[in-house]
ZADRENDO-738897 format. One record per residue: x, y, z of N, C-alpha, C, CB in turn; residue in one letter. Coordinates in steps of 0.05 Angstrom, whole numbers, plus 5000, padded with zeros to 4 digits. Glycine has a CB too. Example, Ala and Ser with C-alpha at 12.3 -4.5 7.8 and 13.67 -1.06 7.14 Angstrom:
REM ZADRENDO-738897
neast  nnorth  nup  caeast  canorth  caup  ceast  cnorth  cup  cbeast  cbnorth  cbup  aa
5264  4886  5156  5246  4910  5156  5264  4934  5156  5226  4911  5181  a
5257  4955  5142  5273  4979  5143  5258  5001  5157  5282  4988  5114  s
//
This chain:
REM ZADRENDO-738897
neast  nnorth  nup  caeast  canorth  caup  ceast  cnorth  cup  cbeast  cbnorth  cbup  aa
6514  5200  2098  6490  5193  2117  6464  5197  2103  6490  5211  2143  m
6440  5179  2103  6418  5178  2095  6396  5188  2112  6416  5156  2088  v
6394  5209  2099  6356  5222  2111  6332  5210  2100  6346  5257  2101  w
6317  5204  2116  6296  5191  2107  6269  5192  2116  6302  5170  2109  s
6243  5201  2106  6214  5213  2123  6215  5238  2128  6209  5201  2152  g
6186  5246  2147  6190  5265  2160  6178  5264  2188  6184  5283  2146  v
6194  5284  2199  6188  5278  2230  6176  5310  2238  6222  5266  2251  l
6154  5298  2254  6130  5321  2261  6135  5331  2292  6095  5304  2258  v
6149  5352  2301  6148  5362  2330  6117  5364  2342  6161  5393  2331  y
6110  5345  2361  6081  5346  2375  6078  5369  2396  6075  5317  2392  a
6078  5388  2399  6077  5412  2416  6061  5404  2434  6068  5438  2405  e
6074  5401  2453  6064  5399  2479  6080  5407  2509  6057  5373  2478  n
6067  5432  2522  6088  5447  2542  6069  5443  2568  6097  5484  2534  y
6053  5420  2565  6042  5416  2589  6005  5420  2587  6059  5439  2611  g
5998  5434  2567  5970  5434  2555  5960  5421  2534  5964  5455  2549  r
5963  5394  2531  5963  5377  2507  5971  5382  2477  5941  5371  2507  g
5972  5367  2470  5980  5375  2440  5966  5389  2421  5984  5356  2426  i
5980  5410  2416  5967  5432  2393  5956  5417  2372  5988  5452  2378  s
5936  5436  2364  5919  5424  2343  5932  5430  2321  5891  5433  2342  k
5948  5453  2315  5965  5455  2295  5992  5426  2292  5976  5484  2301  a
5991  5412  2312  6014  5392  2310  6001  5367  2288  6022  5379  2345  s
5980  5361  2295  5952  5343  2282  5957  5354  2252  5914  5354  2298  f
5952  5370  2253  5953  5391  2217  5981  5379  2206  5959  5440  2221  e
6003  5382  2218  6025  5373  2197  6023  5347  2200  6055  5385  2200  l
6019  5323  2215  6026  5294  2203  6000  5289  2180  6027  5266  2232  l
5983  5315  2171  5963  5300  2149  5982  5307  2123  5925  5313  2147  g
6005  5329  2130  6019  5340  2113  6045  5322  2104  6024  5366  2124  k
6048  5306  2122  6077  5290  2128  6064  5267  2110  6088  5281  2167  a
6035  5260  2117  6030  5235  2111  6034  5237  2064  5990  5227  2130  r
6023  5261  2061  6021  5266  2035  6054  5273  2033  5997  5290  2026  e
6071  5282  2041  6093  5285  2030  6118  5256  2031  6102  5311  2043  i
6115  5240  2049  6125  5214  2048  6122  5197  2018  6110  5198  2071  v
6096  5200  2007  6084  5188  1988  6105  5192  1960  6054  5199  1987  t
6124  5220  1964  6138  5231  1949  6166  5223  1958  6131  5258  1946  k
6177  5224  1979  6202  5223  1988  6209  5196  1999  6206  5244  2006  i
6188  5179  2004  6190  5156  2020  6194  5169  2055  6220  5135  2008  g
6200  5141  2061  6201  5136  2091  6179  5136  2111  6217  5153  2101  g
6182  5144  2136  6163  5148  2149  6153  5169  2159  6166  5138  2162  e
6131  5167  2169  6119  5196  2185  6129  5183  2215  6074  5206  2182  v
6150  5209  2227  6146  5203  2258  6140  5230  2268  6173  5189  2274  s
6130  5227  2299  6128  5245  2305  6142  5243  2335  6104  5253  2300  a
6155  5269  2350  6165  5270  2368  6158  5287  2395  6181  5273  2358  v
6149  5274  2425  6135  5283  2441  6144  5285  2471  6114  5271  2438  i
6150  5306  2486  6158  5308  2514  6129  5309  2527  6177  5336  2520  a
6121  5295  2543  6103  5294  2565  6114  5279  2593  6077  5281  2554  s
6092  5294  2604  6087  5274  2636  6086  5251  2627  6056  5278  2657  d
6096  5228  2648  6096  5198  2649  6058  5200  2643  6113  5181  2685  p
6038  5210  2657  6009  5202  2661  5998  5197  2627  5989  5230  2680  s
6014  5215  2615  5992  5224  2596  6007  5217  2572  5982  5258  2597  n
6033  5205  2570  6043  5196  2547  6041  5181  2531  6056  5193  2547  i
6028  5160  2543  6014  5137  2525  5984  5138  2510  6013  5112  2544  e
5970  5161  2516  5946  5177  2505  5954  5187  2491  5931  5193  2518  k
5978  5207  2490  5991  5226  2471  6000  5211  2436  6019  5237  2489  y
6018  5182  2452  6026  5173  2433  6002  5154  2411  6049  5158  2445  a
5986  5149  2428  5966  5128  2412  5950  5162  2392  5935  5101  2444  k
5941  5172  2407  5929  5202  2385  5948  5208  2366  5926  5235  2402  d
5975  5199  2364  5995  5220  2345  5994  5191  2323  6036  5236  2363  l
5990  5172  2333  5989  5148  2316  5961  5145  2299  5991  5123  2336  i
5938  5151  2318  5915  5154  2299  5909  5180  2284  5890  5148  2314  t
5923  5197  2283  5927  5220  2261  5943  5218  2241  5934  5243  2270  y
5956  5195  2238  5985  5196  2222  6010  5186  2224  5993  5215  2221  g
6021  5189  2246  6043  5178  2254  6044  5148  2247  6046  5183  2283  a
6068  5135  2235  6083  5109  2241  6093  5104  2254  6096  5101  2231  d
6110  5127  2272  6129  5122  2293  6121  5142  2307  6157  5121  2287  k
6126  5140  2338  6125  5163  2362  6144  5153  2373  6099  5167  2382  v
6170  5180  2374  6187  5172  2393  6179  5196  2419  6220  5172  2381  v
6178  5192  2443  6175  5190  2464  6193  5201  2488  6170  5170  2463  t
6191  5216  2504  6204  5227  2521  6193  5228  2559  6205  5253  2506  y
6192  5216  2574  6180  5224  2603  6197  5246  2607  6182  5201  2630  r
6173  5271  2614  6189  5292  2622  6174  5304  2652  6189  5314  2596  i
6191  5313  2674  6172  5319  2697  6150  5344  2680  6193  5333  2729  d
6127  5339  2696  6104  5362  2692  6123  5386  2700  6072  5359  2715  v
6136  5394  2715  6145  5420  2715  6171  5427  2707  6141  5429  2737  d
6179  5409  2687  6198  5414  2665  6186  5416  2640  6217  5395  2662  a
6162  5416  2636  6154  5416  2607  6151  5448  2598  6125  5399  2603  l
6146  5461  2615  6143  5491  2597  6174  5501  2594  6121  5519  2616  s
6192  5489  2602  6218  5499  2590  6232  5491  2562  6235  5492  2609  n
6229  5519  2545  6237  5504  2520  6259  5488  2516  6240  5520  2503  p
6283  5495  2532  6305  5486  2533  6302  5452  2534  6318  5500  2557  m
6292  5442  2552  6287  5414  2554  6280  5403  2522  6260  5410  2577  i
6254  5415  2510  6253  5414  2494  6260  5410  2461  6249  5420  2503  h
6283  5430  2473  6307  5430  2451  6319  5397  2451  6335  5455  2462  r
6331  5398  2469  6344  5372  2482  6326  5348  2463  6338  5370  2522  c
6298  5351  2469  6284  5324  2460  6280  5325  2432  6256  5318  2474  v
6278  5347  2415  6279  5346  2387  6307  5338  2373  6271  5374  2378  v
6330  5351  2385  6352  5343  2372  6367  5313  2378  6370  5364  2379  i
6345  5294  2392  6364  5270  2405  6344  5260  2385  6368  5258  2443  d
6313  5268  2376  6307  5246  2362  6314  5251  2334  6280  5239  2365  a
6329  5275  2317  6330  5280  2306  6366  5264  2297  6317  5303  2310  i
6377  5262  2320  6399  5247  2314  6399  5215  2313  6417  5256  2333  n
6370  5213  2325  6361  5184  2326  6352  5169  2295  6333  5184  2346  y
6328  5190  2291  6318  5180  2266  6323  5183  2241  6300  5185  2265  l
6343  5209  2237  6353  5222  2211  6334  5226  2192  6373  5208  2198  k
6320  5240  2201  6288  5251  2176  6300  5273  2155  6252  5274  2197  p
6291  5268  2137  6297  5288  2116  6283  5311  2114  6296  5279  2093  k
6261  5315  2128  6243  5342  2133  6232  5341  2161  6216  5344  2110  l
6233  5364  2177  6223  5360  2206  6207  5387  2210  6248  5355  2229  v
6188  5389  2218  6159  5406  2222  6162  5411  2236  6133  5400  2223  m
6148  5445  2242  6140  5448  2273  6120  5472  2268  6168  5455  2296  f
6098  5464  2291  6074  5488  2287  6090  5521  2290  6046  5483  2317  p
6080  5529  2266  6097  5564  2274  6074  5581  2299  6099  5592  2234  a
6069  5572  2314  6062  5587  2336  6088  5600  2354  6045  5569  2352  t
6080  5618  2372  6096  5632  2387  6113  5602  2397  6080  5653  2411  p
6108  5591  2413  6130  5564  2421  6148  5555  2396  6110  5534  2429  w
6126  5545  2383  6151  5530  2353  6169  5553  2339  6128  5516  2319  g
6163  5577  2346  6173  5594  2334  6196  5605  2350  6156  5610  2326  r
6204  5591  2371  6225  5596  2385  6238  5575  2392  6221  5610  2403  g
6226  5560  2387  6244  5533  2392  6257  5520  2371  6229  5511  2403  l
6244  5527  2344  6258  5509  2319  6283  5532  2311  6232  5500  2287  a
6285  5549  2319  6315  5561  2305  6332  5551  2327  6319  5600  2300  p
6318  5547  2349  6348  5538  2372  6358  5509  2369  6338  5540  2410  r
6336  5494  2350  6355  5468  2333  6364  5474  2319  6348  5448  2320  i
6356  5486  2300  6368  5493  2271  6395  5497  2280  6355  5520  2254  a
6407  5520  2296  6430  5534  2294  6448  5500  2308  6429  5570  2314  a
6434  5495  2328  6455  5472  2339  6458  5449  2321  6446  5460  2368  h
6452  5444  2298  6454  5425  2290  6459  5430  2257  6433  5412  2300  i
6462  5453  2252  6475  5473  2235  6459  5466  2203  6512  5468  2236  g
6440  5474  2206  6413  5462  2185  6403  5493  2183  6384  5433  2202  a
6387  5490  2161  6381  5521  2147  6345  5513  2152  6396  5528  2103  g
6331  5540  2160  6298  5533  2171  6286  5559  2157  6293  5532  2213  i
6258  5548  2147  6248  5572  2136  6224  5560  2148  6251  5582  2103  t
6218  5594  2166  6198  5600  2173  6163  5604  2169  6207  5611  2176  a
6150  5602  2170  6122  5616  2175  6121  5598  2143  6116  5660  2181  d
6114  5583  2138  6118  5570  2115  6078  5571  2107  6138  5535  2120  c
6066  5572  2081  6042  5566  2073  6044  5542  2067  6032  5579  2055  l
6066  5525  2053  6059  5496  2048  6081  5493  2040  6038  5486  2030  d
6080  5465  2040  6113  5451  2032  6104  5430  2007  6132  5427  2064  i
6119  5424  1994  6111  5407  1966  6138  5393  1961  6102  5429  1936  y
6140  5370  1952  6159  5361  1931  6163  5364  1905  6159  5341  1930  v
6176  5375  1892  6177  5377  1860  6188  5355  1843  6192  5399  1853  d
6187  5352  1824  6196  5334  1807  6223  5326  1811  6193  5342  1783  d
6238  5346  1821  6264  5329  1824  6273  5317  1852  6286  5347  1816  n
6249  5310  1868  6249  5302  1892  6257  5323  1909  6264  5279  1895  g
6262  5343  1912  6269  5363  1924  6249  5374  1937  6280  5378  1911  d
6244  5380  1966  6222  5394  1981  6229  5424  1983  6218  5382  2011  i
6212  5429  1972  6202  5452  1970  6190  5473  1991  6187  5446  1956  i
6192  5495  2009  6185  5510  2024  6165  5540  2016  6208  5513  2035  q
6150  5539  2017  6136  5557  2011  6125  5581  2031  6119  5545  2001  v
6134  5605  2026  6131  5629  2043  6121  5651  2037  6149  5636  2051  r
6107  5672  2044  6101  5697  2039  6127  5719  2040  6080  5703  2059  p
6133  5735  2027  6168  5751  2031  6156  5782  2020  6202  5734  2003  a
6169  5800  2036  6163  5828  2029  6134  5830  2031  6173  5837  2000  f
6129  5836  2060  6107  5839  2073  6076  5821  2059  6105  5871  2074  t
6090  5802  2049  6068  5787  2031  6055  5788  2009  6053  5785  2038  g
6076  5812  1996  6069  5820  1961  6081  5802  1946  6080  5848  1948  n
6094  5774  1953  6104  5759  1939  6102  5730  1952  6130  5768  1934  i
6104  5718  1930  6108  5680  1946  6135  5672  1939  6085  5649  1929  i
6151  5666  1958  6181  5650  1947  6177  5623  1954  6213  5660  1963  a
6189  5608  1936  6187  5586  1936  6214  5575  1949  6179  5580  1910  h
6223  5560  1969  6254  5560  1981  6264  5527  1978  6255  5572  2020  i
6284  5528  1973  6300  5495  1963  6322  5501  1986  6318  5491  1922  k
6320  5484  2013  6339  5489  2031  6357  5465  2025  6327  5491  2062  t
6388  5477  2028  6412  5459  2020  6419  5442  2037  6434  5471  2014  l
6419  5448  2062  6427  5431  2087  6406  5408  2088  6427  5450  2117  t
6421  5390  2110  6391  5375  2119  6399  5372  2150  6382  5339  2102  s
6373  5365  2165  6353  5360  2149  6344  5383  2141  6334  5345  2159  p
6318  5378  2123  6301  5410  2117  6285  5413  2142  6276  5413  2086  v
6282  5438  2148  6270  5444  2176  6252  5467  2168  6294  5452  2201  m
6227  5474  2181  6214  5489  2169  6192  5494  2202  6203  5475  2136  a
6181  5517  2200  6151  5521  2214  6129  5527  2197  6150  5543  2234  t
6109  5521  2203  6085  5520  2193  6061  5537  2198  6079  5499  2197  i
6054  5547  2191  6032  5556  2198  6006  5544  2208  6028  5567  2182  r
5991  5551  2228  5968  5529  2240  5948  5541  2220  5957  5531  2278  p
5931  5525  2215  5911  5529  2196  5912  5524  2166  5905  5553  2198  g
5939  5517  2159  5947  5518  2128  5939  5497  2116  5974  5519  2121  v
5942  5475  2137  5933  5449  2124  5907  5443  2142  5958  5423  2126  f
5897  5426  2134  5870  5412  2149  5868  5389  2166  5851  5405  2131  p
5853  5383  2177  5861  5368  2198  5862  5344  2196  5849  5371  2216  m
5878  5325  2194  5868  5292  2182  5851  5280  2190  5885  5270  2184  p
5835  5258  2171  5811  5246  2191  5823  5225  2213  5787  5229  2170  k
5821  5223  2236  5832  5201  2257  5820  5169  2247  5819  5210  2293  p
5840  5161  2249  5842  5131  2237  5844  5111  2266  5873  5128  2214  n
5823  5104  2278  5837  5093  2307  5834  5055  2303  5813  5108  2341  h
5842  5051  2278  5848  5024  2267  5878  5031  2265  5831  5013  2236  d
5893  5047  2258  5920  5053  2250  5942  5045  2271  5921  5083  2243  r
5956  5027  2268  5974  5015  2281  6008  5034  2291  5976  4989  2260  k
6022  5032  2301  6051  5049  2293  6067  5037  2317  6049  5090  2294  g
6084  5047  2317  6103  5046  2336  6113  5062  2354  6119  5042  2327  e
6121  5058  2379  6121  5072  2402  6155  5078  2415  6102  5053  2421  v
6165  5083  2406  6205  5087  2423  6204  5106  2437  6237  5096  2401  v
6213  5090  2466  6215  5113  2486  6239  5117  2491  6203  5111  2509  e
6241  5132  2499  6279  5155  2490  6282  5165  2518  6277  5193  2462  r
6307  5165  2532  6312  5181  2557  6344  5192  2538  6315  5158  2594  e
6341  5220  2559  6362  5238  2552  6385  5234  2566  6354  5263  2555  l
6376  5228  2592  6403  5220  2613  6408  5249  2609  6433  5194  2602  g
6415  5248  2642  6436  5273  2653  6462  5282  2636  6450  5263  2683  y
6474  5258  2632  6499  5269  2622  6500  5280  2585  6522  5241  2629  e
6467  5280  2587  6459  5298  2550  6479  5320  2554  6419  5317  2543  n
6497  5330  2546  6509  5356  2536  6483  5381  2535  6524  5349  2502  e
6463  5375  2519  6439  5400  2515  6431  5398  2540  6412  5398  2492  c
6422  5375  2551  6404  5381  2583  6411  5406  2603  6413  5354  2605  l
6435  5405  2600  6454  5421  2618  6442  5459  2607  6495  5409  2607  d
6434  5452  2589  6425  5487  2580  6402  5491  2586  6424  5496  2549  l
6388  5474  2597  6363  5482  2603  6360  5486  2635  6344  5461  2592  s
6391  5497  2649  6398  5510  2672  6387  5548  2658  6439  5501  2682  k
6400  5550  2635  6401  5574  2631  6378  5591  2627  6415  5576  2615  r
6354  5569  2624  6324  5588  2618  6313  5578  2646  6299  5578  2584  v
6302  5597  2659  6286  5596  2680  6257  5607  2676  6299  5609  2700  r
6239  5585  2683  6205  5593  2681  6201  5608  2704  6181  5566  2682  v
6190  5629  2706  6179  5635  2727  6151  5643  2730  6192  5650  2734  v
6134  5630  2710  6104  5629  2714  6090  5629  2690  6094  5650  2729  g
6069  5620  2684  6059  5605  2656  6023  5625  2660  6058  5554  2659  i
6023  5637  2636  6003  5656  2639  5975  5638  2611  6020  5695  2630  s
5960  5649  2606  5937  5636  2584  5953  5658  2571  5895  5636  2587  r
5951  5646  2543  5957  5670  2519  5937  5680  2513  5970  5663  2493  e
5941  5710  2509  5920  5726  2512  5914  5731  2481  5925  5751  2530  k
5926  5723  2466  5929  5728  2439  5912  5708  2413  5958  5727  2438  k
5896  5724  2401  5874  5714  2382  5879  5692  2377  5869  5727  2359  v
5866  5671  2372  5872  5643  2346  5850  5642  2332  5877  5608  2357  k
5852  5661  2314  5840  5656  2282  5838  5629  2282  5859  5665  2256  l
5852  5619  2274  5864  5599  2261  5844  5572  2277  5902  5601  2266  s
5834  5575  2294  5824  5554  2312  5791  5564  2310  5839  5554  2347  e
5777  5592  2305  5750  5593  2309  5729  5581  2284  5745  5622  2314  a
5709  5571  2297  5693  5564  2274  5676  5589  2258  5674  5540  2284  e
5675  5605  2272  5656  5633  2262  5675  5651  2258  5633  5647  2284  v
5681  5667  2243  5702  5686  2236  5675  5711  2223  5732  5670  2209  i
5683  5733  2232  5655  5751  2224  5688  5774  2206  5626  5772  2265  l
5695  5781  2191  5719  5801  2179  5705  5817  2167  5742  5791  2160  s
5728  5841  2171  5719  5872  2157  5735  5883  2147  5710  5893  2171  i
5733  5900  2128  5754  5917  2112  5753  5944  2109  5755  5910  2088  g
5763  5949  2087  5765  5977  2087  5744  5994  2081  5781  5984  2073  r
5719  5984  2074  5691  5997  2079  5689  6014  2105  5668  5975  2080  a
5699  6005  2129  5701  6014  2158  5707  6039  2156  5719  6000  2175  v
5695  6061  2169  5701  6092  2154  5712  6100  2175  5676  6113  2144  k
5715  6087  2204  5728  6105  2221  5741  6070  2242  5701  6136  2240  s
5760  6085  2256  5761  6067  2286  5751  6066  2304  5774  6067  2299  k
5731  6084  2312  5701  6082  2331  5680  6059  2314  5683  6120  2333  e
5682  6054  2289  5667  6045  2277  5661  6020  2280  5670  6050  2258  d
5688  6005  2290  5698  5974  2289  5677  5963  2320  5744  5972  2295  i
5672  5977  2344  5652  5970  2359  5631  5962  2352  5648  5984  2372  k
5619  5976  2328  5591  5962  2316  5600  5925  2303  5578  5989  2281  l
5620  5923  2297  5624  5895  2285  5639  5884  2310  5641  5893  2253  f
5648  5892  2332  5657  5876  2352  5624  5870  2368  5683  5894  2370  e
5606  5882  2369  5580  5874  2377  5572  5855  2363  5561  5893  2377  e
5569  5855  2336  5555  5842  2322  5572  5816  2322  5549  5856  2298  l
5602  5808  2326  5621  5785  2330  5614  5773  2355  5651  5794  2331  a
5598  5786  2374  5596  5780  2394  5564  5760  2397  5600  5805  2408  k
5547  5770  2385  5521  5765  2390  5523  5732  2360  5496  5802  2383  e
5545  5730  2355  5552  5710  2332  5560  5691  2342  5570  5717  2312  l
5579  5697  2366  5593  5682  2375  5617  5672  2353  5574  5663  2386  n
5625  5696  2346  5650  5691  2329  5678  5714  2333  5638  5692  2295  a
5695  5709  2322  5719  5723  2326  5716  5740  2298  5746  5701  2331  q
5728  5763  2311  5729  5787  2289  5758  5796  2283  5713  5814  2299  l
5755  5792  2253  5778  5789  2237  5777  5806  2225  5784  5769  2224  a
5801  5817  2208  5800  5843  2183  5818  5832  2166  5811  5877  2191  c
5818  5845  2143  5835  5847  2114  5855  5877  2125  5809  5854  2077  s
5885  5870  2110  5906  5882  2108  5910  5910  2119  5911  5882  2086  r
5887  5922  2104  5888  5946  2098  5883  5967  2133  5863  5949  2072  p
5865  5954  2146  5859  5966  2174  5878  5958  2194  5833  5958  2185  l
5894  5933  2183  5920  5931  2197  5940  5954  2196  5933  5908  2188  v
5944  5959  2171  5959  5974  2159  5958  6005  2167  5954  5968  2134  d
5934  6017  2178  5928  6040  2186  5929  6041  2217  5902  6047  2174  i
5933  6015  2229  5941  6017  2256  5902  6012  2272  5962  6055  2260  g
5890  6008  2256  5855  6000  2268  5858  5979  2286  5830  5987  2244  w
5873  5962  2283  5865  5931  2286  5898  5920  2288  5843  5916  2253  m
5891  5897  2305  5926  5883  2314  5926  5864  2289  5930  5860  2354  d
5953  5860  2290  5956  5838  2262  5952  5802  2268  5994  5843  2250  r
5952  5807  2299  5939  5779  2300  5905  5774  2290  5941  5771  2331  d
5894  5791  2278  5872  5796  2274  5867  5788  2237  5868  5825  2286  r
5893  5793  2220  5893  5795  2197  5888  5772  2192  5912  5806  2186  q
5867  5767  2165  5871  5749  2158  5887  5750  2128  5849  5737  2163  v
5899  5730  2114  5911  5732  2086  5937  5724  2087  5910  5760  2075  g
5953  5722  2067  5980  5716  2064  6003  5729  2091  5986  5729  2034  f
6002  5753  2094  6014  5762  2115  6008  5758  2145  6014  5783  2110  s
5983  5748  2143  5961  5742  2176  5955  5721  2175  5931  5757  2182  g
5930  5706  2179  5934  5684  2181  5908  5665  2168  5941  5683  2208  n
5915  5644  2166  5908  5630  2149  5883  5605  2162  5934  5619  2137  i
5862  5615  2152  5832  5608  2170  5818  5582  2155  5806  5637  2168  v
5810  5569  2167  5785  5549  2160  5763  5542  2171  5789  5530  2159  r
5749  5558  2177  5718  5572  2200  5697  5553  2188  5704  5614  2194  p
5681  5543  2201  5660  5531  2191  5641  5561  2176  5644  5512  2219  k
5640  5572  2186  5623  5596  2175  5643  5628  2170  5595  5602  2201  l
5651  5637  2147  5667  5663  2136  5643  5686  2130  5688  5655  2104  y
5648  5707  2151  5631  5730  2141  5650  5755  2130  5610  5740  2166  i
5648  5763  2110  5666  5780  2101  5647  5806  2088  5686  5763  2080  a
5661  5824  2105  5639  5849  2104  5656  5877  2096  5622  5852  2137  m
5652  5888  2070  5667  5907  2067  5695  5898  2049  5672  5918  2094  g
5700  5874  2045  5728  5862  2031  5722  5857  2009  5741  5837  2041  i
5736  5871  1991  5728  5863  1958  5751  5839  1949  5732  5898  1933  s
5763  5834  1967  5773  5804  1951  5795  5803  1936  5754  5794  1931  g
5824  5813  1954  5850  5820  1945  5855  5790  1945  5870  5842  1965  a
5877  5786  1922  5888  5749  1925  5891  5748  1954  5924  5737  1907  p
5915  5766  1966  5930  5758  1991  5906  5754  2015  5954  5784  1999  q
5884  5765  2009  5864  5755  2030  5845  5731  2026  5848  5777  2035  h
5845  5728  2001  5824  5698  1993  5851  5682  1999  5807  5692  1952  i
5871  5681  1996  5891  5659  2001  5881  5645  2029  5924  5672  2004  a
5873  5669  2047  5871  5661  2074  5851  5653  2093  5878  5675  2083  g
5829  5656  2077  5801  5645  2073  5785  5622  2054  5791  5665  2066  m
5808  5609  2036  5794  5606  2009  5782  5581  2024  5813  5603  1976  k
5783  5565  2043  5781  5535  2047  5761  5544  2076  5817  5513  2053  d
5748  5566  2067  5722  5560  2097  5710  5540  2087  5694  5586  2107  s
5689  5534  2102  5668  5514  2093  5640  5535  2077  5657  5493  2126  k
5640  5552  2090  5606  5573  2081  5623  5604  2082  5568  5571  2116  y
5617  5620  2061  5629  5638  2061  5602  5660  2052  5655  5633  2043  v
5600  5681  2074  5577  5693  2066  5587  5728  2066  5551  5683  2089  i
5590  5737  2037  5597  5762  2038  5573  5792  2035  5618  5760  2016  s
5592  5810  2042  5564  5834  2044  5589  5853  2026  5548  5850  2089  v
5583  5870  2006  5600  5887  1992  5573  5900  1976  5627  5871  1973  n
5584  5931  1974  5563  5946  1962  5571  5945  1929  5562  5979  1977  i
5590  5934  1924  5600  5933  1893  5594  5898  1882  5640  5943  1892  d
5573  5898  1866  5565  5878  1858  5590  5861  1842  5541  5886  1843  p
5605  5875  1831  5633  5862  1814  5651  5856  1835  5650  5883  1791  s
5652  5854  1859  5676  5852  1880  5691  5824  1878  5664  5856  1913  a
5713  5820  1867  5725  5799  1872  5719  5773  1883  5738  5805  1881  p
5714  5775  1914  5705  5765  1937  5681  5741  1927  5693  5792  1957  i
5664  5757  1911  5635  5748  1897  5639  5712  1892  5631  5768  1860  a
5653  5711  1869  5660  5686  1862  5675  5669  1892  5680  5690  1834  k
5682  5677  1907  5684  5658  1924  5671  5662  1950  5710  5653  1927  y
5645  5665  1947  5626  5666  1967  5598  5648  1963  5619  5696  1969  s
5587  5631  1988  5573  5613  1974  5542  5634  1975  5573  5579  1991  d
5545  5653  1995  5520  5675  1995  5539  5706  1987  5500  5677  2035  l
5524  5721  1973  5533  5743  1966  5517  5771  1964  5541  5736  1944  f
5524  5788  1996  5500  5805  1996  5511  5839  1980  5489  5807  2033  v
5493  5842  1967  5497  5872  1954  5488  5896  1975  5477  5875  1924  v
5507  5911  1989  5489  5922  2007  5510  5937  2021  5470  5901  2024  g
5503  5956  2038  5520  5979  2051  5520  5961  2080  5504  6015  2051  d
5546  5954  2092  5554  5944  2107  5547  5950  2137  5575  5944  2101  i
5539  5969  2142  5532  5988  2162  5501  5976  2164  5536  6022  2152  y
5487  5985  2139  5460  5977  2142  5451  5945  2156  5449  5978  2113  d
5473  5930  2134  5467  5894  2140  5474  5890  2170  5491  5869  2121  v
5502  5901  2179  5503  5896  2204  5479  5906  2223  5526  5907  2210  a
5476  5925  2225  5456  5936  2240  5432  5929  2242  5455  5957  2235  k
5422  5918  2214  5398  5894  2209  5405  5869  2222  5393  5886  2177  k
5424  5862  2226  5434  5835  2238  5426  5833  2261  5462  5829  2238  l
5444  5853  2268  5456  5853  2298  5420  5860  2313  5490  5886  2304  l
5401  5882  2303  5376  5875  2320  5357  5857  2317  5362  5892  2321  d
5369  5836  2299  5351  5809  2288  5359  5790  2300  5352  5799  2260  k
5383  5780  2313  5395  5775  2334  5386  5776  2356  5411  5786  2334  l
5390  5798  2365  5387  5813  2393  5355  5810  2399  5397  5850  2391  k
5332  5807  2380  5304  5808  2380  5302  5766  2385  5288  5827  2342  e
5312  5755  2375  5313  5726  2371  5324  5720  2409  5341  5714  2340  i
5344  5729  2412  5361  5721  2435  5335  5731  2463  5397  5743  2433  r
5331  5764  2457  5305  5763  2473  5281  5745  2472  5295  5785  2471  c
5270  5735  2456  5244  5714  2445  5260  5690  2466  5241  5706  2401  g
5279  5681  2460  5286  5657  2482  5288  5661  2504  5306  5644  2480  e
5285  5680  2516  5285  5684  2542  5262  5691  2557  5302  5700  2547  k
5247  5697  2544  5217  5699  2554  5203  5667  2555  5199  5720  2531  q
//
C-alpha cells in the first residue's frame, strides 16, 4: 500500500474550525515539499456551513478537502468524528495525519490510532522530515527536561500538535482546491459506536487559552508569595492581558499548569509578551521566543532572557508593576473625564 501526502483534521464540533487546525495546514504544506503528495483536510460540519469551511481550508493551504455532512446535534459526539477521520484515512491513504492537541483532539486521535493499528505521538512541538525522508516527531519527555525525536514505524504516522507552535499561514484567496463530499452511511460499522457515547450537554471551556492571547503578562520565581500574585492579576487586567507564568510557580502549586509557558506548558506567539521576574531558562524561552515584541523586567542585568527581549528593564518587579498599574489607572481615569 502506498501512503502519500498529509491529512489535517479540521476540528469543528459545532463552534467553527479551530485556529489550531489552520496552523497545521501551514506545516503540512512544508512537509509535502519533502515527502510529496497533497495537503488534504477532513471536516465534519452541519450542511449550512460546510461549503464555507471547505473554502476556508483551501484558502489556508489545503489542496483537497474531504467533507461530511453531519446534523448539528451530532457534531458534539466524538464517535462521529472518529468515524469521519477513519473513513478519510481509508480513502486518502495519507502518510501523515495531524490533529490539534486541544482537549478535543487529544481525546479523538488515540481512538482513531487504536482502530487502525497505528502509533501516535502526542503533544508534539514540531514535525520534520529527516535526510532519509522519514517523518520525525518532536515532543518533550520526562516533564520537559529532554526533547525526544520520535520515528513512528507504522503507517500512517499520527501526531497531535500543540496549538501555537506553528504560525498561522497567510490566507491566499486565489487558491484553488478540490472538495470531495463523502457519506458514512448507516451501514458503516464504526457509526454504530456513536451510540455508546451520549452527549448530555455542552458548556463553554473555562480553561485559559494562552496560545490565542494577543497580550501576555508572565511572572516567574521572583514572585515572593502566592498572595502577591493578585498584584500581577490586577496589572494583567489593566493591560487586557492573560496572566501566565514560568514552571517554578506551577511546581510549587501557586498557579495552574494551563498558565505555564514553555516546553512542558504552552507555546505562545502573542503580539506582546511581558516577562516579570523570569530569568529565561531554555525551557521557558522555547515557549515564547516567537512573540512579536518582548518586554522583560528583571533585577539581574545578566538574566538570559535579556537577549530575547526587545526592551529589557533592570528593576524590581514589584516596583515596576505598581508604577505601571498606577499609570494605567491614571490614564483610564483621564479618559473617563
